[in-house]
N, C-alpha and C positions, 0 to 999 in steps of 0.2 A: 650652266651645263654641268651635269654630273660626269666626272672623269676619274678613272682609275689609272694610276701610273705604276706599271710593273718595273722592278728594279729601282725603286725610289730612294734607296740609300747609296747608290753609286753616285759619283760626282755629277754626271749628266742628269740622271733621273731625279736626284734631289733638287737640282736647280730648276728643272722643268716643273716638278710638283709645286715648289714654293712660288714660282712664277705664275702658274695657273691659279693658285690660291690668291695671290695678290691681285690678279685680274678679275676676281669675283666668282670663279668657278667653285663648285662643290667638289673638293679633291679627296680622293682616297689614296693614301700612300701604301703600296703593298710591298712587303719586304720580309725576308726571313728574320731579320733582326731590326725592328723599327725603333729600337732604343735610341738610335741616333737622332731621332726627332723628339721634341718636347711639346706636349699639347699646350703647355702654358706659354711656350715661346712662340708657337704658331697656332693661335686660336682658330678653330674652324677646320683644321686639318684632321681628317680621319685617318687613324693609324690602324693598319690591318696586318697582323702577322700571318704569314703563310709561305708556302714553298711553290714556286712556279712549276716544279716537277710533280706536284700533287694536284691531280685533276679536280678533286673536290674543293680544295682551297681556292683554286682559280675560278671555278664556277661560282662559288660564293661571292667572290670579289667582283665578278663581271655582272652578276644579276642586278638589274635596276639601273645600270649605268647608261649614259648617252654616248660615251666615246671611251676609247682605251688608247693609252700611250704605252708602248713597249720600249724599255731601255735596259734590256737584259745584257749581261756580259760578265766576264770574269775580270775583277778588278786587280788581280794579282799581277805583279810585274812579269812580263813574258820571259825575261831572262831568269827570274827566280823559278818560273814554272819549269824551265828546261833544266836547270842545274841544281835547284833547291832540294830535290829528293835525296840527294847524297848527304845533305846536311839536316835532314829531318823536317824540311819544310813541306807542308801538305797544301794541295790546292784547295780553294775555298768552295768549288763547286765542280760539277762534271764538265768535261771539255766541250760537250755539245749543248750547253745550257740554252743557248739562243734557239737552236732548232727544237729541242724538246719542250722548253717552256712556251715557245710561240705556238707550237702545235696545240698544247693544252689551251692556250688563250683563244686561238682561232675556233677550236671546237666549242668552247664555252660561249663565245660570241655568237656563233651560228645557232646554238641551242636556245640562247636568250634573245635572239633577234636584235642584237646590238651590232650596228653596221659600221660605225666610223672607227677606223684603226690607223693610228700614226706610229710607225715603227722606226726607231733610230738604228740605222745600219752604219756603214762605213764607206768612205770614198775608196775606190779601187775594187769594189765587189760588184758582181752582176753586170748591170748596164755599163759601168765605168771600168770594168776590169782591164780592158784593152787600152784605156786612156792614161794608165799610170806612166809617169815619166821614168826614165832610167834611175834618177835620184830616188824616187819613191820606192821603186822595186828594190834597190840596194838597201834603203832604210828598212823596209819591211823584212828583208832577209836578215839584216844585221840584228833586228830585234826579235827574230824567230817568231813571227806573227802568222805563220802558215796555218797553224791550228785554229787560231781565232778567226782568220778570214774564211777558212773552210766552213766553220760554223755559221758565219754570217751568210755565206752563199746559200746554205740550206735553209736558213731562216727566210731570206728573200724569196726563194723558190716557193715556200709555203705560203707566204703572204700573197704573192701574185696569183696563186692558184686558189685562194680562199673564197673568192666571190664576194668579198666584203668591199666597202668603200675605203680603200686603203691608200696611204701615202708612205713611201719609203723615203726617209731623209738621210742623206749621206753627207755628213759633215766631214770636212778635211780635218787636220790635226786639231784636236780640242785643247783649249788653254783655260787657265783660271783668270784670264784678263777681264777688264771691265766691259760693260755693254758699250757698243759703238753705234748701234742702230744702222750700221752701214754694211750691207752684205750683198752678195750676188746669189740668187736662188736660180739655178740652172737645171732645166729638164733635158738638156742636150749634152750634159757631161762637162760643161765649161767650168772653170774655176779661176780665181784670182790669186790671193795669197794662199800660202800652204797651211794657214791656221785660221781658226775662228773661235771666239770665246764661247764658253758654255752658256753664258748669259744671253748672247745673241742667238744661239741655238734655241734656248728656252723661249725667247721672244718670238722667234719664227714659228715654233710650234703653237704658241698661243694665237698668233695671227691666223694660221691656216686652220686651226681648230674652229675659230669663230667664223671665218670666211667660207670654209668648205672648199678652198682651193686645192688643186693638185690631186684630185681624186683619180686613182689608178695610175699615178705617175711617180717616177723616181726623181728626187730633187737633190742636186749637189749644192751644199751651202758652204760658202767661203767668204772671207772678209775682203772688201774692196781694197785696192791699193791706195797709197797716199795721193796719187794723181787723181783719183776718183773720190776723194774725201768729201767733196761738195755734193755728191750724189747719195741718196739714201734708197733703201731696199730696191734692188733691181731684179728683173727676171730675164732669162735668156733660154 
């Protein structure tokens, strides 16, 4: 399958792109600075420089694809975003990159008749907004994540209204941990542990891309607890 991954040099996007490549897909990694990848290190990976805020760049990337994975976001530490300006720290992108970039992607997909869209969002947004525990709410407040979550809210709204074959994936806290192959994929907002590895997220994306599961659904992804370690991928 021909797949383009937007936000491919972020931690999650990069892991997803390389995982799809390893699974045998024809992968295009779209990013403003694709220099993080090496064609010699990852043979077969197509690197495409472009800006998600540029409609022409996005349209060129989407044309001819079978599916699109969106993993946009601002990788800058949120505390730095809040206090860094006084020290000359500049943000790496606009505050509503998810909303604006996803709007361009959806428009390009509609124009090119590309239907399958998998969008990486965040737990605590949209369908799961009211399911955040007190601990999560305090954690988000402490990290000053209101701006990022508001951007994700608008992104999810656009995806749901797109008319595409979409799936919104809401991982809980992402880590650099190893693949476990053990997770709960819940369409009812349920979760287990408060973290899940980016590799498990990438594996999940590859699975639903191949299977076509979860069309028109929001899926919360979390790692199973130790007591459930003998059970592999579950749904709820």
